[in-house]
C-alpha positions as CSV (number, residue, x, y, z in Angstrom):
1,X,17.4,-20.9,-11.8
2,X,15.0,-21.7,-9.0
3,X,16.7,-19.8,-6.3
4,X,17.9,-16.2,-7.1
5,X,21.0,-16.5,-4.9
6,X,22.3,-19.4,-6.9
7,X,23.8,-19.2,-10.3
8,X,23.0,-21.6,-13.2
9,X,25.4,-24.2,-11.9
10,X,23.8,-24.2,-8.5
11,X,26.5,-22.3,-6.6
12,X,25.8,-19.4,-4.3
13,X,26.2,-16.0,-6.0
14,X,26.4,-13.2,-3.4
15,X,26.6,-10.5,-6.0
16,X,23.4,-11.6,-7.7
17,X,21.7,-12.0,-4.3
18,X,22.6,-8.5,-3.2
19,X,21.4,-6.9,-6.5
20,X,18.1,-8.8,-6.4
21,X,17.5,-8.0,-2.7
22,X,18.3,-4.3,-3.3
23,X,15.8,-4.3,-6.2
24,X,13.1,-6.0,-4.1
25,X,13.7,-3.5,-1.3
26,X,13.2,-0.6,-3.7
27,X,10.0,-2.1,-5.0
28,X,8.6,-2.7,-1.5
29,X,9.5,0.8,-0.5
30,X,7.8,2.2,-3.6
31,X,4.7,0.1,-2.9
32,X,4.5,1.3,0.7
33,X,4.8,4.9,-0.4
34,X,1.9,4.5,-2.8
35,X,-0.1,2.8,-0.1
36,X,0.5,5.6,2.4
37,X,-0.5,8.2,-0.2
38,X,-3.7,6.3,-0.9
39,X,-4.4,6.0,2.8
40,X,-4.0,9.8,3.2
41,X,-6.5,10.4,0.3
42,X,-9.1,8.1,1.9
43,X,-8.6,9.8,5.3
44,X,-9.1,13.2,3.8
45,X,-12.2,12.0,1.9
46,X,-13.7,10.7,5.2
47,X,-12.9,14.0,6.9
48,X,-14.7,15.9,4.0
49,X,-17.7,13.7,4.4
50,X,-17.9,14.3,8.1
51,X,-17.4,18.0,7.5
52,X,-20.3,18.1,5.0
53,X,-22.5,16.3,7.5
54,X,-21.6,18.7,10.2
55,X,-22.4,21.7,8.0
56,X,-25.9,20.3,7.3
57,X,-26.5,19.7,11.1
58,X,-26.3,15.9,10.7
59,X,-24.2,13.5,12.7
60,X,-22.7,10.2,11.8
61,X,-24.2,7.3,13.7
62,X,-22.0,4.4,12.6
63,X,-18.6,4.0,10.9
64,X,-18.0,4.9,7.3
65,X,-16.8,1.9,5.3
66,X,-15.2,2.5,1.9
67,X,-13.8,0.1,-0.7
68,X,-11.1,1.0,-3.1
69,X,-12.2,-0.1,-6.6
70,X,-8.7,-0.7,-7.8
71,X,-7.3,-2.7,-4.9
72,X,-10.5,-3.9,-3.3
73,X,-9.1,-2.8,0.1
74,X,-11.7,-1.7,2.6
75,X,-11.3,1.4,4.8
76,X,-13.2,1.9,8.0
């Protein structure tokens, strides 16, 4: 079965297509929720770093760049 909306005989199967699309949508939604949660964690971490610098009478000259070890995504 090379295309998910076709059955084994090659005919269009709307029921199968709807089920798979619904599942794909749920997975994408879950992935986006996890991504948003991680983005909030990184944002809070950067805020804490800036707060620590401020409490020590230091200022940040350039942008902070962080890399997530799990996803290799860079945050600036």
